[in-house]
C-alpha positions in Angstrom: 0.5 -0.3 0.3 2.8 2.7 0.5 3.7 2.3 -2.8 0.8 3.2 -4.1 0.4 6.9 -2.0 4.1 7.2 -3.1 2.4 6.9 -6.5 -0.4 9.0 -6.3 1.7 11.7 -4.1 3.9 12.0 -7.2 0.8 12.6 -10.1 -0.7 15.1 -7.5 2.4 17.2 -6.5 2.8 16.7 -10.9 -0.5 18.3 -11.3 0.3 20.8 -8.7 3.7 22.0 -10.4 1.6 21.9 -14.1 -1.2 24.1 -12.1 1.6 26.4 -11.5 3.6 26.6 -15.5 -0.6 26.5 -16.2 -2.0 30.1 -14.5 2.1 31.6 -14.3 2.4 31.2 -11.2 5.9 31.0 -8.6 5.8 28.7 -6.5 8.0 29.5 -4.0 5.2 32.8 -3.2 2.7 29.5 -2.6 5.3 29.3 1.2 5.8 33.4 1.6 1.6 34.1 1.9 1.2 32.2 4.9 -2.4 32.5 6.0 -2.9 35.0 2.3 -4.4 31.6 0.9 -7.9 33.7 -0.2 -5.3 36.7 -2.6 -6.5 36.6 -5.9 -3.8 36.4 -8.4 -3.9 40.1 -9.4 -2.3 39.6 -5.5 0.5 38.1 -6.8 1.2 39.9 -9.8 1.2 43.4 -8.0 4.2 41.6 -6.0 6.2 41.0 -8.7 5.4 44.2 -10.7 6.4 44.9 -6.9 3.5 47.7 -7.3 3.2 47.5 -3.3 0.3 49.9 -3.6 -1.3 47.2 -5.5 -0.2 44.6 -3.4 -1.5 47.0 -0.5 -4.5 47.9 -1.9 -5.6 44.2 -2.4 -4.3 42.9 0.7 -7.3 45.4 2.4 -9.8 44.7 0.4 -9.7 41.2 0.9 -8.8 41.1 4.5 -10.9 45.0 5.4 -7.6 45.1 7.4 -6.6 48.9 7.8 -4.2 50.9 5.5 -0.8 50.1 8.3 -1.3 46.5 9.7 -1.7 45.9 5.0 1.2 48.0 4.6 3.0 45.9 7.4 2.1 42.7 5.6 2.2 43.8 2.2 6.3 45.1 3.3 6.6 41.5 5.5 5.2 39.3 2.3 7.2 41.3 -0.1 10.1 40.3 1.8 9.9 36.9 3.0 9.9 36.2 -1.5 
């Protein structure tokens, strides 16, 4: 049964890698954003483009937090990338 689990896991990893490539996402960013699973792709795009103002705006819209909190969170995320 262990071999079945290993092959299933390998298949799932290939599928996830395919989805990352298909949607143009950076797999390393997934680990860089703890708790930001609900962020839209535009958030990642803004970070990639180093457009922190757009990223902060999106972060605020999604989370409903204030400007200071959003700015600190986005800057923390951008540093970890």
